[in-house]
mmCIF file of the N, C-alpha and C atoms, coordinates in Angstrom:
data_MODEL
# 
_entry.id   MODEL 
# 
loop_
_atom_site.group_PDB 
_atom_site.id 
_atom_site.type_symbol 
_atom_site.label_atom_id 
_atom_site.label_alt_id 
_atom_site.label_comp_id 
_atom_site.label_asym_id 
_atom_site.label_entity_id 
_atom_site.label_seq_id 
_atom_site.pdbx_PDB_ins_code 
_atom_site.Cartn_x 
_atom_site.Cartn_y 
_atom_site.Cartn_z 
_atom_site.occupancy 
_atom_site.B_iso_or_equiv 
_atom_site.pdbx_formal_charge 
_atom_site.auth_seq_id 
_atom_site.auth_comp_id 
_atom_site.auth_asym_id 
_atom_site.auth_atom_id 
_atom_site.pdbx_PDB_model_num 
ATOM 1   N N  . UNK A 1 1  ? 47.072 -48.193 -14.310 1.00 0.00 ? 1  UNK A N  1 
ATOM 2   C CA . UNK A 1 1  ? 47.255 -46.768 -14.482 1.00 0.00 ? 1  UNK A CA 1 
ATOM 3   C C  . UNK A 1 1  ? 45.923 -46.074 -14.190 1.00 0.00 ? 1  UNK A C  1 
ATOM 4   N N  . UNK A 1 2  ? 45.972 -45.078 -13.346 1.00 0.00 ? 2  UNK A N  1 
ATOM 5   C CA . UNK A 1 2  ? 44.785 -44.302 -13.026 1.00 0.00 ? 2  UNK A CA 1 
ATOM 6   C C  . UNK A 1 2  ? 44.549 -43.281 -14.129 1.00 0.00 ? 2  UNK A C  1 
ATOM 7   N N  . UNK A 1 3  ? 43.326 -43.188 -14.575 1.00 0.00 ? 3  UNK A N  1 
ATOM 8   C CA . UNK A 1 3  ? 42.980 -42.246 -15.641 1.00 0.00 ? 3  UNK A CA 1 
ATOM 9   C C  . UNK A 1 3  ? 42.952 -40.829 -15.087 1.00 0.00 ? 3  UNK A C  1 
ATOM 10  N N  . UNK A 1 4  ? 43.749 -39.945 -15.667 1.00 0.00 ? 4  UNK A N  1 
ATOM 11  C CA . UNK A 1 4  ? 43.726 -38.534 -15.270 1.00 0.00 ? 4  UNK A CA 1 
ATOM 12  C C  . UNK A 1 4  ? 42.694 -37.763 -16.070 1.00 0.00 ? 4  UNK A C  1 
ATOM 13  N N  . UNK A 1 5  ? 42.307 -38.313 -17.225 1.00 0.00 ? 5  UNK A N  1 
ATOM 14  C CA . UNK A 1 5  ? 41.365 -37.630 -18.112 1.00 0.00 ? 5  UNK A CA 1 
ATOM 15  C C  . UNK A 1 5  ? 40.084 -38.451 -18.193 1.00 0.00 ? 5  UNK A C  1 
ATOM 16  N N  . UNK A 1 6  ? 38.965 -37.764 -18.039 1.00 0.00 ? 6  UNK A N  1 
ATOM 17  C CA . UNK A 1 6  ? 37.660 -38.377 -18.248 1.00 0.00 ? 6  UNK A CA 1 
ATOM 18  C C  . UNK A 1 6  ? 37.005 -37.632 -19.401 1.00 0.00 ? 6  UNK A C  1 
ATOM 19  N N  . UNK A 1 7  ? 36.523 -38.382 -20.373 1.00 0.00 ? 7  UNK A N  1 
ATOM 20  C CA . UNK A 1 7  ? 35.867 -37.816 -21.549 1.00 0.00 ? 7  UNK A CA 1 
ATOM 21  C C  . UNK A 1 7  ? 34.414 -38.278 -21.551 1.00 0.00 ? 7  UNK A C  1 
ATOM 22  N N  . UNK A 1 8  ? 33.498 -37.325 -21.371 1.00 0.00 ? 8  UNK A N  1 
ATOM 23  C CA . UNK A 1 8  ? 32.071 -37.615 -21.414 1.00 0.00 ? 8  UNK A CA 1 
ATOM 24  C C  . UNK A 1 8  ? 31.593 -37.430 -22.848 1.00 0.00 ? 8  UNK A C  1 
ATOM 25  N N  . UNK A 1 9  ? 30.986 -38.485 -23.395 1.00 0.00 ? 9  UNK A N  1 
ATOM 26  C CA . UNK A 1 9  ? 30.575 -38.494 -24.797 1.00 0.00 ? 9  UNK A CA 1 
ATOM 27  C C  . UNK A 1 9  ? 29.176 -39.073 -24.925 1.00 0.00 ? 9  UNK A C  1 
ATOM 28  N N  . UNK A 1 10 ? 28.718 -39.149 -26.175 1.00 0.00 ? 10 UNK A N  1 
ATOM 29  C CA . UNK A 1 10 ? 27.486 -39.883 -26.480 1.00 0.00 ? 10 UNK A CA 1 
ATOM 30  C C  . UNK A 1 10 ? 27.634 -40.474 -27.884 1.00 0.00 ? 10 UNK A C  1 
ATOM 31  N N  . UNK A 1 11 ? 26.913 -41.538 -28.112 1.00 0.00 ? 11 UNK A N  1 
ATOM 32  C CA . UNK A 1 11 ? 26.930 -42.233 -29.395 1.00 0.00 ? 11 UNK A CA 1 
ATOM 33  C C  . UNK A 1 11 ? 26.384 -41.303 -30.476 1.00 0.00 ? 11 UNK A C  1 
ATOM 34  N N  . UNK A 1 12 ? 27.052 -41.303 -31.637 1.00 0.00 ? 12 UNK A N  1 
ATOM 35  C CA . UNK A 1 12 ? 26.582 -40.526 -32.776 1.00 0.00 ? 12 UNK A CA 1 
ATOM 36  C C  . UNK A 1 12 ? 26.989 -39.062 -32.759 1.00 0.00 ? 12 UNK A C  1 
ATOM 37  N N  . UNK A 1 13 ? 27.849 -38.675 -31.850 1.00 0.00 ? 13 UNK A N  1 
ATOM 38  C CA . UNK A 1 13 ? 28.279 -37.283 -31.706 1.00 0.00 ? 13 UNK A CA 1 
ATOM 39  C C  . UNK A 1 13 ? 29.606 -37.099 -32.442 1.00 0.00 ? 13 UNK A C  1 
ATOM 40  N N  . UNK A 1 14 ? 29.580 -36.314 -33.529 1.00 0.00 ? 14 UNK A N  1 
ATOM 41  C CA . UNK A 1 14 ? 30.817 -36.136 -34.306 1.00 0.00 ? 14 UNK A CA 1 
ATOM 42  C C  . UNK A 1 14 ? 31.869 -35.351 -33.529 1.00 0.00 ? 14 UNK A C  1 
ATOM 43  N N  . UNK A 1 15 ? 31.463 -34.398 -32.692 1.00 0.00 ? 15 UNK A N  1 
ATOM 44  C CA . UNK A 1 15 ? 32.443 -33.682 -31.863 1.00 0.00 ? 15 UNK A CA 1 
ATOM 45  C C  . UNK A 1 15 ? 33.084 -34.623 -30.843 1.00 0.00 ? 15 UNK A C  1 
ATOM 46  N N  . UNK A 1 16 ? 32.323 -35.593 -30.377 1.00 0.00 ? 16 UNK A N  1 
ATOM 47  C CA . UNK A 1 16 ? 32.856 -36.579 -29.437 1.00 0.00 ? 16 UNK A CA 1 
ATOM 48  C C  . UNK A 1 16 ? 33.931 -37.426 -30.096 1.00 0.00 ? 16 UNK A C  1 
ATOM 49  N N  . UNK A 1 17 ? 33.708 -37.785 -31.337 1.00 0.00 ? 17 UNK A N  1 
ATOM 50  C CA . UNK A 1 17 ? 34.705 -38.573 -32.069 1.00 0.00 ? 17 UNK A CA 1 
ATOM 51  C C  . UNK A 1 17 ? 35.989 -37.775 -32.250 1.00 0.00 ? 17 UNK A C  1 
ATOM 52  N N  . UNK A 1 18 ? 35.861 -36.491 -32.577 1.00 0.00 ? 18 UNK A N  1 
ATOM 53  C CA . UNK A 1 18 ? 37.035 -35.631 -32.729 1.00 0.00 ? 18 UNK A CA 1 
ATOM 54  C C  . UNK A 1 18 ? 37.764 -35.482 -31.396 1.00 0.00 ? 18 UNK A C  1 
ATOM 55  N N  . UNK A 1 19 ? 37.015 -35.277 -30.323 1.00 0.00 ? 19 UNK A N  1 
ATOM 56  C CA . UNK A 1 19 ? 37.618 -35.125 -28.999 1.00 0.00 ? 19 UNK A CA 1 
ATOM 57  C C  . UNK A 1 19 ? 38.344 -36.403 -28.586 1.00 0.00 ? 19 UNK A C  1 
ATOM 58  N N  . UNK A 1 20 ? 37.737 -37.558 -28.840 1.00 0.00 ? 20 UNK A N  1 
ATOM 59  C CA . UNK A 1 20 ? 38.345 -38.840 -28.498 1.00 0.00 ? 20 UNK A CA 1 
ATOM 60  C C  . UNK A 1 20 ? 39.693 -38.996 -29.190 1.00 0.00 ? 20 UNK A C  1 
ATOM 61  N N  . UNK A 1 21 ? 39.760 -38.600 -30.457 1.00 0.00 ? 21 UNK A N  1 
ATOM 62  C CA . UNK A 1 21 ? 41.009 -38.706 -31.209 1.00 0.00 ? 21 UNK A CA 1 
ATOM 63  C C  . UNK A 1 21 ? 42.104 -37.872 -30.560 1.00 0.00 ? 21 UNK A C  1 
ATOM 64  N N  . UNK A 1 22 ? 41.779 -36.640 -30.182 1.00 0.00 ? 22 UNK A N  1 
ATOM 65  C CA . UNK A 1 22 ? 42.762 -35.754 -29.550 1.00 0.00 ? 22 UNK A CA 1 
ATOM 66  C C  . UNK A 1 22 ? 43.176 -36.302 -28.186 1.00 0.00 ? 22 UNK A C  1 
ATOM 67  N N  . UNK A 1 23 ? 42.199 -36.646 -27.361 1.00 0.00 ? 23 UNK A N  1 
ATOM 68  C CA . UNK A 1 23 ? 42.490 -37.142 -26.010 1.00 0.00 ? 23 UNK A CA 1 
ATOM 69  C C  . UNK A 1 23 ? 43.329 -38.413 -26.080 1.00 0.00 ? 23 UNK A C  1 
ATOM 70  N N  . UNK A 1 24 ? 42.953 -39.329 -26.928 1.00 0.00 ? 24 UNK A N  1 
ATOM 71  C CA . UNK A 1 24 ? 43.683 -40.589 -27.040 1.00 0.00 ? 24 UNK A CA 1 
ATOM 72  C C  . UNK A 1 24 ? 45.120 -40.349 -27.484 1.00 0.00 ? 24 UNK A C  1 
ATOM 73  N N  . UNK A 1 25 ? 45.315 -39.499 -28.470 1.00 0.00 ? 25 UNK A N  1 
ATOM 74  C CA . UNK A 1 25 ? 46.655 -39.203 -28.971 1.00 0.00 ? 25 UNK A CA 1 
ATOM 75  C C  . UNK A 1 25 ? 47.533 -38.558 -27.902 1.00 0.00 ? 25 UNK A C  1 
ATOM 76  N N  . UNK A 1 26 ? 47.008 -37.544 -27.220 1.00 0.00 ? 26 UNK A N  1 
ATOM 77  C CA . UNK A 1 26 ? 47.772 -36.844 -26.180 1.00 0.00 ? 26 UNK A CA 1 
ATOM 78  C C  . UNK A 1 26 ? 48.096 -37.791 -25.034 1.00 0.00 ? 26 UNK A C  1 
ATOM 79  N N  . UNK A 1 27 ? 47.121 -38.550 -24.590 1.00 0.00 ? 27 UNK A N  1 
ATOM 80  C CA . UNK A 1 27 ? 47.344 -39.468 -23.475 1.00 0.00 ? 27 UNK A CA 1 
ATOM 81  C C  . UNK A 1 27 ? 48.372 -40.534 -23.839 1.00 0.00 ? 27 UNK A C  1 
ATOM 82  N N  . UNK A 1 28 ? 48.309 -41.048 -25.043 1.00 0.00 ? 28 UNK A N  1 
ATOM 83  C CA . UNK A 1 28 ? 49.305 -42.032 -25.475 1.00 0.00 ? 28 UNK A CA 1 
ATOM 84  C C  . UNK A 1 28 ? 50.698 -41.411 -25.503 1.00 0.00 ? 28 UNK A C  1 
ATOM 85  N N  . UNK A 1 29 ? 50.812 -40.201 -26.052 1.00 0.00 ? 29 UNK A N  1 
ATOM 86  C CA . UNK A 1 29 ? 52.108 -39.510 -26.119 1.00 0.00 ? 29 UNK A CA 1 
ATOM 87  C C  . UNK A 1 29 ? 52.702 -39.291 -24.736 1.00 0.00 ? 29 UNK A C  1 
ATOM 88  N N  . UNK A 1 30 ? 51.859 -38.962 -23.764 1.00 0.00 ? 30 UNK A N  1 
ATOM 89  C CA . UNK A 1 30 ? 52.339 -38.602 -22.431 1.00 0.00 ? 30 UNK A CA 1 
ATOM 90  C C  . UNK A 1 30 ? 52.296 -39.760 -21.432 1.00 0.00 ? 30 UNK A C  1 
ATOM 91  N N  . UNK A 1 31 ? 51.834 -40.914 -21.875 1.00 0.00 ? 31 UNK A N  1 
ATOM 92  C CA . UNK A 1 31 ? 51.766 -42.072 -20.982 1.00 0.00 ? 31 UNK A CA 1 
ATOM 93  C C  . UNK A 1 31 ? 50.707 -41.926 -19.902 1.00 0.00 ? 31 UNK A C  1 
ATOM 94  N N  . UNK A 1 32 ? 49.648 -41.218 -20.214 1.00 0.00 ? 32 UNK A N  1 
ATOM 95  C CA . UNK A 1 32 ? 48.552 -40.997 -19.272 1.00 0.00 ? 32 UNK A CA 1 
ATOM 96  C C  . UNK A 1 32 ? 47.352 -41.850 -19.667 1.00 0.00 ? 32 UNK A C  1 
ATOM 97  N N  . UNK A 1 33 ? 46.511 -42.144 -18.692 1.00 0.00 ? 33 UNK A N  1 
ATOM 98  C CA . UNK A 1 33 ? 45.303 -42.901 -18.962 1.00 0.00 ? 33 UNK A CA 1 
ATOM 99  C C  . UNK A 1 33 ? 44.104 -41.982 -19.120 1.00 0.00 ? 33 UNK A C  1 
ATOM 100 N N  . UNK A 1 34 ? 43.099 -42.483 -19.853 1.00 0.00 ? 34 UNK A N  1 
ATOM 101 C CA . UNK A 1 34 ? 41.832 -41.766 -19.933 1.00 0.00 ? 34 UNK A CA 1 
ATOM 102 C C  . UNK A 1 34 ? 40.698 -42.763 -19.923 1.00 0.00 ? 34 UNK A C  1 
ATOM 103 N N  . UNK A 1 35 ? 39.560 -42.295 -19.475 1.00 0.00 ? 35 UNK A N  1 
ATOM 104 C CA . UNK A 1 35 ? 38.360 -43.122 -19.506 1.00 0.00 ? 35 UNK A CA 1 
ATOM 105 C C  . UNK A 1 35 ? 37.279 -42.355 -20.243 1.00 0.00 ? 35 UNK A C  1 
ATOM 106 N N  . UNK A 1 36 ? 36.435 -43.098 -20.905 1.00 0.00 ? 36 UNK A N  1 
ATOM 107 C CA . UNK A 1 36 ? 35.329 -42.501 -21.641 1.00 0.00 ? 36 UNK A CA 1 
ATOM 108 C C  . UNK A 1 36 ? 34.022 -42.957 -21.006 1.00 0.00 ? 36 UNK A C  1 
ATOM 109 N N  . UNK A 1 37 ? 33.118 -42.000 -20.789 1.00 0.00 ? 37 UNK A N  1 
ATOM 110 C CA . UNK A 1 37 ? 31.848 -42.287 -20.139 1.00 0.00 ? 37 UNK A CA 1 
ATOM 111 C C  . UNK A 1 37 ? 30.725 -41.770 -21.033 1.00 0.00 ? 37 UNK A C  1 
ATOM 112 N N  . UNK A 1 38 ? 29.743 -42.607 -21.307 1.00 0.00 ? 38 UNK A N  1 
ATOM 113 C CA . UNK A 1 38 ? 28.581 -42.226 -22.114 1.00 0.00 ? 38 UNK A CA 1 
ATOM 114 C C  . UNK A 1 38 ? 27.606 -41.449 -21.234 1.00 0.00 ? 38 UNK A C  1 
ATOM 115 N N  . UNK A 1 39 ? 27.340 -40.193 -21.581 1.00 0.00 ? 39 UNK A N  1 
ATOM 116 C CA . UNK A 1 39 ? 26.436 -39.373 -20.768 1.00 0.00 ? 39 UNK A CA 1 
ATOM 117 C C  . UNK A 1 39 ? 25.025 -39.927 -20.745 1.00 0.00 ? 39 UNK A C  1 
ATOM 118 N N  . UNK A 1 40 ? 24.695 -40.740 -21.725 1.00 0.00 ? 40 UNK A N  1 
ATOM 119 C CA . UNK A 1 40 ? 23.352 -41.313 -21.772 1.00 0.00 ? 40 UNK A CA 1 
ATOM 120 C C  . UNK A 1 40 ? 23.218 -42.566 -20.905 1.00 0.00 ? 40 UNK A C  1 
ATOM 121 N N  . UNK A 1 41 ? 24.293 -42.879 -20.165 1.00 0.00 ? 41 UNK A N  1 
ATOM 122 C CA . UNK A 1 41 ? 24.249 -44.067 -19.303 1.00 0.00 ? 41 UNK A CA 1 
ATOM 123 C C  . UNK A 1 41 ? 23.536 -43.798 -17.979 1.00 0.00 ? 41 UNK A C  1 
ATOM 124 N N  . UNK A 1 42 ? 23.277 -42.527 -17.667 1.00 0.00 ? 42 UNK A N  1 
ATOM 125 C CA . UNK A 1 42 ? 22.539 -42.223 -16.440 1.00 0.00 ? 42 UNK A CA 1 
ATOM 126 C C  . UNK A 1 42 ? 21.803 -40.895 -16.587 1.00 0.00 ? 42 UNK A C  1 
ATOM 127 N N  . UNK A 1 43 ? 20.681 -40.795 -15.919 1.00 0.00 ? 43 UNK A N  1 
ATOM 128 C CA . UNK A 1 43 ? 19.886 -39.561 -15.961 1.00 0.00 ? 43 UNK A CA 1 
ATOM 129 C C  . UNK A 1 43 ? 20.670 -38.391 -15.378 1.00 0.00 ? 43 UNK A C  1 
ATOM 130 N N  . UNK A 1 44 ? 21.458 -38.644 -14.348 1.00 0.00 ? 44 UNK A N  1 
ATOM 131 C CA . UNK A 1 44 ? 22.260 -37.590 -13.715 1.00 0.00 ? 44 UNK A CA 1 
ATOM 132 C C  . UNK A 1 44 ? 23.290 -37.014 -14.695 1.00 0.00 ? 44 UNK A C  1 
ATOM 133 N N  . UNK A 1 45 ? 23.964 -37.886 -15.419 1.00 0.00 ? 45 UNK A N  1 
ATOM 134 C CA . UNK A 1 45 ? 24.944 -37.409 -16.403 1.00 0.00 ? 45 UNK A CA 1 
ATOM 135 C C  . UNK A 1 45 ? 24.262 -36.678 -17.553 1.00 0.00 ? 45 UNK A C  1 
ATOM 136 N N  . UNK A 1 46 ? 23.119 -37.180 -17.998 1.00 0.00 ? 46 UNK A N  1 
ATOM 137 C CA . UNK A 1 46 ? 22.373 -36.493 -19.048 1.00 0.00 ? 46 UNK A CA 1 
ATOM 138 C C  . UNK A 1 46 ? 22.024 -35.077 -18.624 1.00 0.00 ? 46 UNK A C  1 
ATOM 139 N N  . UNK A 1 47 ? 21.544 -34.938 -17.402 1.00 0.00 ? 47 UNK A N  1 
ATOM 140 C CA . UNK A 1 47 ? 21.157 -33.619 -16.905 1.00 0.00 ? 47 UNK A CA 1 
ATOM 141 C C  . UNK A 1 47 ? 22.364 -32.687 -16.791 1.00 0.00 ? 47 UNK A C  1 
ATOM 142 N N  . UNK A 1 48 ? 23.478 -33.225 -16.353 1.00 0.00 ? 48 UNK A N  1 
ATOM 143 C CA . UNK A 1 48 ? 24.668 -32.404 -16.130 1.00 0.00 ? 48 UNK A CA 1 
ATOM 144 C C  . UNK A 1 48 ? 25.349 -31.986 -17.431 1.00 0.00 ? 48 UNK A C  1 
ATOM 145 N N  . UNK A 1 49 ? 25.376 -32.865 -18.429 1.00 0.00 ? 49 UNK A N  1 
ATOM 146 C CA . UNK A 1 49 ? 26.225 -32.635 -19.594 1.00 0.00 ? 49 UNK A CA 1 
ATOM 147 C C  . UNK A 1 49 ? 25.540 -32.665 -20.952 1.00 0.00 ? 49 UNK A C  1 
ATOM 148 N N  . UNK A 1 50 ? 24.256 -32.896 -21.031 1.00 0.00 ? 50 UNK A N  1 
ATOM 149 C CA . UNK A 1 50 ? 23.623 -33.171 -22.314 1.00 0.00 ? 50 UNK A CA 1 
ATOM 150 C C  . UNK A 1 50 ? 23.843 -32.099 -23.375 1.00 0.00 ? 50 UNK A C  1 
ATOM 151 N N  . UNK A 1 51 ? 23.893 -30.837 -22.991 1.00 0.00 ? 51 UNK A N  1 
ATOM 152 C CA . UNK A 1 51 ? 24.048 -29.750 -23.969 1.00 0.00 ? 51 UNK A CA 1 
ATOM 153 C C  . UNK A 1 51 ? 25.496 -29.424 -24.264 1.00 0.00 ? 51 UNK A C  1 
ATOM 154 N N  . UNK A 1 52 ? 26.438 -30.067 -23.584 1.00 0.00 ? 52 UNK A N  1 
ATOM 155 C CA . UNK A 1 52 ? 27.827 -29.665 -23.715 1.00 0.00 ? 52 UNK A CA 1 
ATOM 156 C C  . UNK A 1 52 ? 28.762 -30.765 -24.189 1.00 0.00 ? 52 UNK A C  1 
ATOM 157 N N  . UNK A 1 53 ? 28.266 -31.925 -24.517 1.00 0.00 ? 53 UNK A N  1 
ATOM 158 C CA . UNK A 1 53 ? 29.164 -33.013 -24.911 1.00 0.00 ? 53 UNK A CA 1 
ATOM 159 C C  . UNK A 1 53 ? 29.895 -32.676 -26.200 1.00 0.00 ? 53 UNK A C  1 
ATOM 160 N N  . UNK A 1 54 ? 31.129 -33.109 -26.292 1.00 0.00 ? 54 UNK A N  1 
ATOM 161 C CA . UNK A 1 54 ? 31.895 -33.817 -25.277 1.00 0.00 ? 54 UNK A CA 1 
ATOM 162 C C  . UNK A 1 54 ? 32.392 -32.880 -24.183 1.00 0.00 ? 54 UNK A C  1 
ATOM 163 N N  . UNK A 1 55 ? 32.561 -33.438 -23.010 1.00 0.00 ? 55 UNK A N  1 
ATOM 164 C CA . UNK A 1 55 ? 33.119 -32.708 -21.869 1.00 0.00 ? 55 UNK A CA 1 
ATOM 165 C C  . UNK A 1 55 ? 34.360 -33.460 -21.419 1.00 0.00 ? 55 UNK A C  1 
ATOM 166 N N  . UNK A 1 56 ? 35.428 -32.709 -21.173 1.00 0.00 ? 56 UNK A N  1 
ATOM 167 C CA . UNK A 1 56 ? 36.687 -33.301 -20.734 1.00 0.00 ? 56 UNK A CA 1 
ATOM 168 C C  . UNK A 1 56 ? 37.008 -32.822 -19.324 1.00 0.00 ? 56 UNK A C  1 
ATOM 169 N N  . UNK A 1 57 ? 37.339 -33.774 -18.456 1.00 0.00 ? 57 UNK A N  1 
ATOM 170 C CA . UNK A 1 57 ? 37.805 -33.460 -17.111 1.00 0.00 ? 57 UNK A CA 1 
ATOM 171 C C  . UNK A 1 57 ? 39.253 -33.915 -16.994 1.00 0.00 ? 57 UNK A C  1 
ATOM 172 N N  . UNK A 1 58 ? 40.065 -33.137 -16.309 1.00 0.00 ? 58 UNK A N  1 
ATOM 173 C CA . UNK A 1 58 ? 41.440 -33.527 -15.998 1.00 0.00 ? 58 UNK A CA 1 
ATOM 174 C C  . UNK A 1 58 ? 41.564 -33.519 -14.483 1.00 0.00 ? 58 UNK A C  1 
ATOM 175 N N  . UNK A 1 59 ? 41.979 -34.649 -13.950 1.00 0.00 ? 59 UNK A N  1 
ATOM 176 C CA . UNK A 1 59 ? 42.104 -34.813 -12.495 1.00 0.00 ? 59 UNK A CA 1 
ATOM 177 C C  . UNK A 1 59 ? 40.809 -34.443 -11.780 1.00 0.00 ? 59 UNK A C  1 
ATOM 178 N N  . UNK A 1 60 ? 39.689 -34.798 -12.399 1.00 0.00 ? 60 UNK A N  1 
ATOM 179 C CA . UNK A 1 60 ? 38.385 -34.586 -11.782 1.00 0.00 ? 60 UNK A CA 1 
ATOM 180 C C  . UNK A 1 60 ? 37.821 -33.186 -11.916 1.00 0.00 ? 60 UNK A C  1 
ATOM 181 N N  . UNK A 1 61 ? 38.547 -32.293 -12.566 1.00 0.00 ? 61 UNK A N  1 
ATOM 182 C CA . UNK A 1 61 ? 38.080 -30.913 -12.754 1.00 0.00 ? 61 UNK A CA 1 
ATOM 183 C C  . UNK A 1 61 ? 37.765 -30.668 -14.223 1.00 0.00 ? 61 UNK A C  1 
ATOM 184 N N  . UNK A 1 62 ? 36.696 -29.931 -14.451 1.00 0.00 ? 62 UNK A N  1 
ATOM 185 C CA . UNK A 1 62 ? 36.285 -29.623 -15.821 1.00 0.00 ? 62 UNK A CA 1 
ATOM 186 C C  . UNK A 1 62 ? 37.386 -28.878 -16.552 1.00 0.00 ? 62 UNK A C  1 
ATOM 187 N N  . UNK A 1 63 ? 37.669 -29.354 -17.744 1.00 0.00 ? 63 UNK A N  1 
ATOM 188 C CA . UNK A 1 63 ? 38.759 -28.789 -18.541 1.00 0.00 ? 63 UNK A CA 1 
ATOM 189 C C  . UNK A 1 63 ? 38.232 -28.117 -19.813 1.00 0.00 ? 63 UNK A C  1 
ATOM 190 N N  . UNK A 1 64 ? 37.485 -28.841 -20.622 1.00 0.00 ? 64 UNK A N  1 
ATOM 191 C CA . UNK A 1 64 ? 36.962 -28.343 -21.895 1.00 0.00 ? 64 UNK A CA 1 
ATOM 192 C C  . UNK A 1 64 ? 35.586 -28.929 -22.151 1.00 0.00 ? 64 UNK A C  1 
ATOM 193 N N  . UNK A 1 65 ? 34.834 -28.284 -23.029 1.00 0.00 ? 65 UNK A N  1 
ATOM 194 C CA . UNK A 1 65 ? 33.633 -28.900 -23.573 1.00 0.00 ? 65 UNK A CA 1 
ATOM 195 C C  . UNK A 1 65 ? 33.505 -28.510 -25.036 1.00 0.00 ? 65 UNK A C  1 
ATOM 196 N N  . UNK A 1 66 ? 32.773 -29.284 -25.787 1.00 0.00 ? 66 UNK A N  1 
ATOM 197 C CA . UNK A 1 66 ? 32.572 -29.216 -27.232 1.00 0.00 ? 66 UNK A CA 1 
ATOM 198 C C  . UNK A 1 66 ? 33.835 -29.560 -28.019 1.00 0.00 ? 66 UNK A C  1 
ATOM 199 N N  . UNK A 1 67 ? 34.910 -28.882 -27.768 1.00 0.00 ? 67 UNK A N  1 
ATOM 200 C CA . UNK A 1 67 ? 36.166 -29.159 -28.486 1.00 0.00 ? 67 UNK A CA 1 
ATOM 201 C C  . UNK A 1 67 ? 37.293 -29.324 -27.466 1.00 0.00 ? 67 UNK A C  1 
ATOM 202 N N  . UNK A 1 68 ? 38.285 -30.137 -27.827 1.00 0.00 ? 68 UNK A N  1 
ATOM 203 C CA . UNK A 1 68 ? 39.445 -30.329 -26.972 1.00 0.00 ? 68 UNK A CA 1 
ATOM 204 C C  . UNK A 1 68 ? 40.636 -29.671 -27.655 1.00 0.00 ? 68 UNK A C  1 
ATOM 205 N N  . UNK A 1 69 ? 41.221 -28.698 -26.981 1.00 0.00 ? 69 UNK A N  1 
ATOM 206 C CA . UNK A 1 69 ? 42.403 -28.021 -27.483 1.00 0.00 ? 69 UNK A CA 1 
ATOM 207 C C  . UNK A 1 69 ? 43.629 -28.836 -27.063 1.00 0.00 ? 69 UNK A C  1 
ATOM 208 N N  . UNK A 1 70 ? 44.345 -29.354 -28.044 1.00 0.00 ? 70 UNK A N  1 
ATOM 209 C CA . UNK A 1 70 ? 45.475 -30.241 -27.761 1.00 0.00 ? 70 UNK A CA 1 
ATOM 210 C C  . UNK A 1 70 ? 46.531 -29.566 -26.885 1.00 0.00 ? 70 UNK A C  1 
ATOM 211 N N  . UNK A 1 71 ? 46.877 -28.326 -27.180 1.00 0.00 ? 71 UNK A N  1 
ATOM 212 C CA . UNK A 1 71 ? 47.906 -27.633 -26.392 1.00 0.00 ? 71 UNK A CA 1 
ATOM 213 C C  . UNK A 1 71 ? 47.470 -27.434 -24.941 1.00 0.00 ? 71 UNK A C  1 
ATOM 214 N N  . UNK A 1 72 ? 46.207 -27.064 -24.743 1.00 0.00 ? 72 UNK A N  1 
ATOM 215 C CA . UNK A 1 72 ? 45.708 -26.887 -23.373 1.00 0.00 ? 72 UNK A CA 1 
ATOM 216 C C  . UNK A 1 72 ? 45.703 -28.208 -22.611 1.00 0.00 ? 72 UNK A C  1 
ATOM 217 N N  . UNK A 1 73 ? 45.324 -29.284 -23.302 1.00 0.00 ? 73 UNK A N  1 
ATOM 218 C CA . UNK A 1 73 ? 45.314 -30.593 -22.644 1.00 0.00 ? 73 UNK A CA 1 
ATOM 219 C C  . UNK A 1 73 ? 46.722 -31.022 -22.266 1.00 0.00 ? 73 UNK A C  1 
ATOM 220 N N  . UNK A 1 74 ? 47.660 -30.829 -23.170 1.00 0.00 ? 74 UNK A N  1 
ATOM 221 C CA . UNK A 1 74 ? 49.061 -31.178 -22.858 1.00 0.00 ? 74 UNK A CA 1 
ATOM 222 C C  . UNK A 1 74 ? 49.570 -30.369 -21.669 1.00 0.00 ? 74 UNK A C  1 
ATOM 223 N N  . UNK A 1 75 ? 49.255 -29.085 -21.638 1.00 0.00 ? 75 UNK A N  1 
ATOM 224 C CA . UNK A 1 75 ? 49.686 -28.226 -20.531 1.00 0.00 ? 75 UNK A CA 1 
ATOM 225 C C  . UNK A 1 75 ? 49.065 -28.687 -19.216 1.00 0.00 ? 75 UNK A C  1 
ATOM 226 N N  . UNK A 1 76 ? 47.791 -29.032 -19.239 1.00 0.00 ? 76 UNK A N  1 
ATOM 227 C CA . UNK A 1 76 ? 47.122 -29.509 -18.018 1.00 0.00 ? 76 UNK A CA 1 
ATOM 228 C C  . UNK A 1 76 ? 47.742 -30.808 -17.512 1.00 0.00 ? 76 UNK A C  1 
ATOM 229 N N  . UNK A 1 77 ? 48.096 -31.686 -18.421 1.00 0.00 ? 77 UNK A N  1 
ATOM 230 C CA . UNK A 1 77 ? 48.679 -32.969 -18.025 1.00 0.00 ? 77 UNK A CA 1 
ATOM 231 C C  . UNK A 1 77 ? 50.153 -32.831 -17.640 1.00 0.00 ? 77 UNK A C  1 
ATOM 232 N N  . UNK A 1 78 ? 50.792 -31.725 -18.004 1.00 0.00 ? 78 UNK A N  1 
ATOM 233 C CA . UNK A 1 78 ? 52.177 -31.500 -17.617 1.00 0.00 ? 78 UNK A CA 1 
ATOM 234 C C  . UNK A 1 78 ? 52.263 -31.118 -16.132 1.00 0.00 ? 78 UNK A C  1 
ATOM 235 N N  . UNK A 1 79 ? 51.179 -30.598 -15.582 1.00 0.00 ? 79 UNK A N  1 
ATOM 236 C CA . UNK A 1 79 ? 51.147 -30.274 -14.154 1.00 0.00 ? 79 UNK A CA 1 
ATOM 237 C C  . UNK A 1 79 ? 50.967 -31.553 -13.348 1.00 0.00 ? 79 UNK A C  1 
ATOM 238 N N  . UNK A 1 80 ? 51.492 -31.582 -12.150 1.00 0.00 ? 80 UNK A N  1 
ATOM 239 C CA . UNK A 1 80 ? 51.316 -32.789 -11.311 1.00 0.00 ? 80 UNK A CA 1 
ATOM 240 C C  . UNK A 1 80 ? 49.839 -33.071 -11.044 1.00 0.00 ? 80 UNK A C  1 
ATOM 241 N N  . UNK A 1 81 ? 49.514 -34.340 -10.970 1.00 0.00 ? 81 UNK A N  1 
ATOM 242 C CA . UNK A 1 81 ? 48.128 -34.733 -10.661 1.00 0.00 ? 81 UNK A CA 1 
ATOM 243 C C  . UNK A 1 81 ? 47.769 -34.234 -9.271  1.00 0.00 ? 81 UNK A C  1 
ATOM 244 N N  . UNK A 1 82 ? 46.507 -33.905 -9.147  1.00 0.00 ? 82 UNK A N  1 
ATOM 245 C CA . UNK A 1 82 ? 46.103 -33.474 -7.814  1.00 0.00 ? 82 UNK A CA 1 
ATOM 246 C C  . UNK A 1 82 ? 44.943 -32.652 -7.845  1.00 0.00 ? 82 UNK A C  1 
# 
């Protein structure tokens, strides 16, 4: 299964833990995949996202940062991938 959702997080981030819970629940409900990427795994990711984690992408496009709105995520995943 190809992940439609990418969740950029970092260790020790309480907002990241909350976002992971929402993303995981929604993806499981809808049969969608997600991947989690640690922003501290590369200097490029740190520069791009360090002040905004967690960051959520859907189909490669930025969707949310700091908090994940469950209804918005469900609506985004209801649209065809692309």
